[in-house]
C-alpha positions, -999 to +999 in steps of 0.1 A: -444+094-089-457+122-112-429+148-119-438+183-107-434+207-136-413+238-131-431+270-132-429+282-168-457+258-179-490+271-166-525+271-181-540+302-198-565+304-168-536+306-143-518+332-165-550+353-166-555+352-128-518+357-122-520+389-142-552+400-125-535+395-091-505+416-101-528+444-113-548+442-081-517+444-060-504+474-080-538+492-075-533+489-038-498+505-038-494+541-027-497+565-057-465+583-048-446+550-051-456+547-088-454+584-097-417+583-103-417+548-119-404+516-106-379+516-076-342+514-083-319+508-053-287+501-073-263+529-062-230+531-079-234+495-091-241+482-056-274+464-052-291+476-020-320+454-007-338+446+024-345+414+044-383+416+051-377+406+087-371+444+089-409+450+085-419+426+113-450+436+133-479+446+112-466+439+076-472+403+069-487+396+035-468+395+002-488+424-010-482+446+020-445+437+019-443+448-017-460+481-008-434+487+019-405+479-004-417+502-031-424+530-006-387+526+005-375+527-031-361+491-029-357+470-060-340+441-042-353+418-015-346+388+007-381+375+012-390+357+044-411+326+043-443+340+059-454+361+030-444+334+005-462+306+023-494+325+029-496+337-008-488+303-022-510+283+002-481+263+017-494+252+051-486+225+076-503+209+105-523+177+108-559+170+117-552+173+154-526+180+180-496+156+176-508+144+142-484+146+113-491+171+085-509+157+055-485+151+026-493+174-003-504+158-035-484+164-067-513+186-079-512+207-048-474+211-051-478+221-087-504+247-077-481+260-050-452+264-074-475+282-098-485+306-070-448+312-063-443+321-100-473+344-097-457+361-067-424+365-086-444+381-115-462+405-092-429+416-076-410+418-109-437+438-126-435+463-097-397+465-102-386+443-073-362+413-076-365+384-051-328+375-050-330+350-021-357+336+002-357+323+038-382+295+041-375+266+065-364+232+051-385+202+060-371+169+071-377+147+041-358+148+008-391+156-010-396+187+012-360+198+008-363+194-030-395+214-030-378+243-013-353+245-041-381+244-067-397+273-048-365+292-052-365+287-089-402+297-091-395+329-072-364+337-093-340+334-064-303+326-067-303+311-032-319+301+000-307+313+033-307+297+068-287+297+100-252+284+099-250+246+104-223+222+091-247+192+093-272+211+072-245+221+047-236+185+042-273+175+039-283+203+015-252+203-007-263+176-032-297+194-037-279+227-042-256+211-068-285+195-086-306+227-089-276+251-091-292+272-063-270+286-035-275+277+001-263+308+020-255+303+056-262+333+080-239+339+109-246+353+143-221+367+168-206+333+176-205+314+144-190+336+117-168+326+088-134+311+097-104+335+090-072+317+101-078+288+076-103+279+048-138+277+062-147+239+064-184+246+056-175+256+021-160+221+014-194+206+015-204+217-020-198+243-047-231+260-040-225+264-003-219+300+006-225+328+031-253+352+039-227+373+057-240+395+085-214+422+090-230+437+121-231+404+139-195+398+129-184+432+142-201+427+176-191+390+179-154+398+174-155+428+197-149+452+169-129+435+142-136+449+107-157+426+084-137+438+054-111+411+055-139+385+055-153+401+024-119+402+007-113+365+015-147+350+007-163+374-018-166+347-044-187+326-019-208+354-005-244+352-018-257+383+001-249+406+030-269+417+060-262+453+070-268+467+105-249+491+127-236+477+160-211+485+186-182+463+197-201+458+229-231+444+210-256+472+208-278+478+178-280+515+169-295+537+141-272+537+112-243+561+116-245+560+154-227+526+158-192+515+148-197+489+121-178+502+090-209+502+068-198+531+046-164+515+040-180+482+032-203+497+006-175+517-010-154+485-012-183+467-030-184+496-055-146+496-060-144+458-065-176+457-085-190+428-064-225+420-075-240+403-045-267+423-028-263+441+005-295+438+024-307+462+052-317+444+083-335+468+107-328+456+143-324+487+163-354+500+183-378+520+163-381+555+177-414+566+191-436+581+164-418+563+136-424+530+117-403+502+103-410+515+068-397+550+077-366+536+094-357+513+065-360+544+043-334+561+064-311+532+059-316+533+022-307+570+022-276+562+042-265+537+016-272+561-012-252+589+004-223+565+011-222+556-026-228+591-040 
């Protein structure tokens, strides 16, 4: 089988159109976003980002997502699969209902990786780093391997998915091969183990956590996530930040009980370099937007780290 080249090797024509696409995307961005230069959401050495799930409902394309990130002043992002797949032309589905999807050719896969590299270039030139992506893994080894190649093309250090020990065992050899992290995300009932070493980490050296501090706080009925950070900081790839109550409610930041300020200040004190990503899950107030609410969360982080 023909080996798919990694993304650094592209034709002059691709490079030209990649640059043209980046310029076109920049032209569509709000002028105020560029007036003050590129965004910078590193506060006190703490990298603040956003999972683009926060912009669900109306913001779907890679270009519109980039506009939202820049408007919110964010230079870090966990990018969901939708914008990546639509931009890169990564589609599924067979000829009819119940038919298996046609297997992409090597040429198609190479073109998709080139588009992922183009997407990375567009974001990086606008001042945004894609540190991790969340695109579903396929069933075959070839599909799994391609997901890691996508991560490399996008400039990611890892890929995130929901916690699963069987998946950790399955993905660990690929993660070791590519030196790309697999970061498992917890909910309220499957958070990192604290009374002993977490068994999921034994699956491989590039198996880690996409630790959701809000879900942990709600799932444990109010336990602080800080001991988890202290125990597993060297295996945490990124955080999800949200403000919840011990009873489970999602609230605007500062109205819940999750110790977000303390977490951010601990990250600054310990000089931990994994990003902390805003995940907007509370109900958007009437008259507001997801972009406006994420901006409030950014300001909360900035104030906590001032």
